[in-house]
C-alpha positions in Angstrom: 61.3 -35.8 8.6 57.8 -35.1 9.8 55.7 -38.1 10.8 52.9 -38.8 8.3 49.5 -38.2 9.9 47.2 -41.2 9.8 43.7 -40.8 8.2 40.6 -41.7 10.2 38.4 -43.2 7.6 35.5 -43.4 10.0 35.3 -39.6 10.3 33.1 -39.3 7.2 32.8 -40.0 3.5 35.6 -37.7 2.4 38.2 -39.2 4.8 37.0 -42.8 3.9 37.5 -41.9 0.3 40.9 -40.4 0.9 42.1 -43.3 3.0 41.2 -45.7 0.2 43.0 -43.5 -2.3 46.1 -43.5 -0.2 45.9 -47.3 0.2 45.5 -48.0 -3.5 48.3 -45.5 -4.4 50.8 -47.1 -1.9 49.7 -50.6 -3.0 50.7 -49.7 -6.5 54.1 -48.4 -5.1 53.5 -44.8 -6.4 54.4 -41.5 -4.8 52.0 -38.6 -4.9 54.1 -37.0 -7.7 54.1 -40.2 -9.7 50.3 -40.6 -9.5 49.5 -37.0 -10.7 52.0 -37.1 -13.6 50.0 -36.6 -16.8 47.2 -34.7 -15.0 46.8 -30.9 -14.5 47.1 -31.3 -10.7 50.0 -31.2 -8.3 51.0 -33.6 -5.5 49.8 -31.2 -2.7 46.3 -31.2 -4.2 46.3 -35.1 -4.2 47.6 -35.1 -0.6 44.8 -32.9 0.6 42.2 -35.2 -1.1 43.8 -38.2 0.7 43.4 -36.4 4.0 39.7 -35.6 3.2 40.4 -31.9 3.1 39.7 -31.3 -0.6 37.2 -32.6 -3.1 38.3 -34.9 -6.0 37.7 -33.3 -9.4 36.0 -35.6 -11.9 38.9 -35.4 -14.4 41.5 -36.2 -11.7 39.4 -39.2 -10.5 39.3 -40.5 -14.1 43.1 -40.1 -14.3 43.6 -41.9 -10.9 41.4 -44.8 -12.0 43.3 -45.2 -15.2 46.8 -45.2 -13.5 45.8 -47.3 -10.5 43.6 -49.6 -12.7 40.7 -49.3 -10.1 37.9 -49.9 -12.7 36.3 -46.4 -12.3 36.0 -46.7 -8.5 37.2 -43.2 -7.7 35.3 -41.6 -10.6 32.0 -43.2 -9.5 32.5 -42.2 -5.8 33.7 -38.6 -6.2 30.2 -37.2 -6.5 29.2 -39.0 -3.3 32.1 -37.3 -1.6 31.0 -33.9 -2.9 27.5 -34.4 -1.6 28.7 -35.5 1.8 31.0 -32.6 2.1 28.3 -30.0 1.5 25.7 -31.7 3.8 23.9 -28.9 5.6 25.1 -26.3 3.2 23.8 -24.8 0.0 25.3 -26.2 -3.2 26.7 -22.8 -4.2 28.7 -22.7 -0.9 30.7 -25.8 -1.7 33.7 -24.1 -3.2 34.0 -21.8 -0.1 33.9 -24.8 2.3 37.0 -26.1 0.6 38.7 -22.7 0.1 38.5 -21.5 3.7 40.5 -24.6 4.9 43.3 -23.6 2.5 43.2 -19.8 3.0 46.1 -17.8 4.3 43.8 -14.9 5.1 40.0 -14.5 5.4 38.3 -11.1 5.7 34.6 -10.9 6.2 31.8 -8.3 6.3 28.1 -8.9 6.8 26.0 -5.8 7.2 23.1 -7.4 9.1 24.4 -10.5 10.9 27.3 -12.1 12.7 29.1 -14.2 10.0 28.6 -17.9 10.1 32.1 -18.8 11.3 31.6 -16.8 14.5 28.0 -17.8 15.3 27.0 -19.7 18.4 24.5 -22.6 18.0 21.6 -20.5 19.3 22.4 -17.6 16.9 22.8 -20.0 14.0 19.5 -21.7 14.7 17.7 -18.3 14.9 19.1 -17.4 11.5 18.3 -20.7 9.9 14.7 -20.7 11.2 14.2 -17.1 10.0 15.6 -18.0 6.6 13.7 -21.3 6.2 10.5 -20.8 8.3 8.9 -24.1 7.1 12.0 -26.3 7.6 11.6 -29.4 9.8 13.6 -29.6 13.0 15.9 -32.3 11.5 16.8 -30.0 8.6 17.5 -27.0 10.9 19.6 -29.2 13.2 21.6 -30.4 10.2 22.3 -26.9 9.0 23.3 -25.7 12.4 25.6 -28.6 12.9 27.2 -28.0 9.6 27.8 -24.3 10.5 29.3 -25.2 13.8 31.7 -27.7 12.1 33.1 -24.9 10.0 34.2 -23.1 13.2 36.7 -26.0 13.9 38.9 -23.9 11.6 39.8 -21.9 14.7 40.5 -25.0 16.8 42.5 -27.2 14.5 46.1 -28.2 15.3 47.4 -26.8 12.0 48.0 -23.1 11.4 44.6 -21.3 11.2 44.1 -18.6 8.6 44.5 -15.0 9.6 40.9 -14.0 10.1 39.7 -10.4 10.1 36.0 -9.4 10.5 34.3 -6.0 10.3 31.2 -6.1 12.5 28.5 -3.5 12.2 27.4 -2.3 15.6 23.9 -2.8 14.2 24.1 -6.6 14.8 23.8 -6.3 18.6 21.7 -3.1 18.6 19.0 -5.1 16.9 19.3 -8.4 18.7 17.7 -11.6 17.3 18.1 -13.6 20.6 17.1 -13.1 24.3 19.7 -11.0 26.3 21.6 -13.9 27.8 22.1 -15.6 24.5 23.1 -12.4 22.8 25.7 -12.0 25.6 26.9 -15.5 24.8 27.3 -14.7 21.1 29.3 -11.6 21.9 31.4 -13.6 24.4 32.2 -16.1 21.6 33.6 -13.3 19.4 35.5 -11.7 22.3 37.0 -15.1 23.4 38.3 -15.8 19.9 39.8 -12.4 19.8 41.5 -12.8 23.2 42.9 -16.1 22.0 44.4 -14.3 18.9 42.3 -16.4 16.6 40.5 -13.5 15.0 40.8 -9.7 14.7 37.4 -8.0 15.0 36.7 -4.4 14.1 33.4 -2.7 14.9 31.8 -0.3 12.4 29.9 2.3 14.6 26.2 2.5 13.9 26.4 6.3 13.3 29.3 6.3 10.8 27.1 7.2 7.9 26.8 5.5 4.5 29.7 3.2 3.5 30.7 0.9 0.7 29.5 -2.8 0.7 26.3 -1.9 2.6 24.4 -4.7 0.7 25.2 -8.4 1.2 27.9 -10.6 2.7 31.4 -10.3 1.3 34.3 -12.6 2.0 37.8 -12.0 0.6 40.3 -14.9 0.7 44.0 -15.1 -0.1 46.0 -18.3 -0.5 49.7 -19.2 -0.4 49.6 -21.0 -3.7 46.6 -19.6 -5.6 45.1 -16.2 -6.7 42.7 -14.4 -4.2 39.0 -14.8 -4.6 35.9 -13.0 -3.4 32.6 -14.7 -2.3 29.4 -12.6 -2.2 26.1 -13.9 -0.9 22.5 -12.7 -0.9 19.5 -14.4 0.7 19.3 -17.5 -1.5 22.3 -17.4 -3.7 26.1 -17.0 -3.6 28.8 -16.3 -6.2 32.5 -16.9 -6.2 34.6 -14.3 -8.0 38.2 -14.7 -9.1 38.4 -12.1 -11.9 41.5 -10.1 -10.8 39.9 -6.7 -11.8 36.7 -7.3 -9.8 38.6 -8.8 -6.8 40.8 -5.7 -6.8 37.6 -3.5 -6.5 36.3 -5.5 -3.6 39.8 -5.3 -2.0 39.8 -1.5 -2.2 36.2 -1.3 -0.9 36.9 -3.5 2.1 40.0 -1.5 3.0 37.9 1.7 2.9 35.3 0.1 5.2 38.1 -1.1 7.5 39.4 2.5 7.7 36.0 3.7 8.9 35.9 1.0 11.7 37.2 1.2 15.2 40.7 -0.1 16.0 40.8 -3.8 17.1 41.4 -3.2 20.8 38.7 -0.5 21.0 36.4 -2.8 19.1 37.0 -5.7 21.5 36.3 -3.4 24.5 33.0 -2.3 22.9 32.0 -6.0 22.2 32.8 -7.0 25.8 30.9 -4.0 27.2 27.9 -4.9 25.1 27.9 -8.4 26.4 27.9 -7.1 30.0 25.0 -4.8 29.2 23.0 -7.7 27.9 23.8 -9.7 31.1 22.6 -6.7 33.1 19.4 -6.8 31.0 20.3 -3.4 29.5 20.2 -2.5 25.8 23.8 -1.9 24.9 24.7 1.8 24.7 
């Protein structure tokens, strides 16, 4: 039998909340299954809330308070947890923060930038400052820190999702950082690929018009839920789970992948571009 992992309640508001939930459940002598009986949620969902990995829906919080007789404690605090979880992120991104931790596969495409999960701190700061030119340094630092925290997905001790990314060659042909920092950004992508954490494919700059040329697209699949698509523009994002629309994005992404270079050739190109920047040359 696997040893139950302890919860560090000092790690943040979600884990503090989850640890209290586990304490109250065990104090009442209830299993996860017993606590969720009568709700629309399963024991695995509740277990992830206890570990601070998933948000508490308001209706489940109300159910938990009623069963545990906790006088509305979990219902009153669940909104605090939601706010803490999305600190440094836009409100519309909240669902994706949770989903990417549970995903079995993540496939991304961004036509103009390196996707957030792969960005170095310097690259993320440049993007945030360009997007929010009047933001105070404290706000920029908060957003950069939040973006870097997402990348722990590739470092965690549990099984990471299978992550594929199509990178347009444009993102390093039009650099947004000084040469050494652009080299560091490309090194970051190459290192993750060499460690078998990600699979990058490069879309050549001269490949001609393709599908999905406008806006970021993320496709996620899950072991216990239907797939979803997340699309994002400058100041908004939308999560799509309509099967017919998800299928269209799936086909479009597959066609885009077919136009990209093979993973090994892509990695060679990325590493060569990093070396060019270190030699103070514009990548060929």
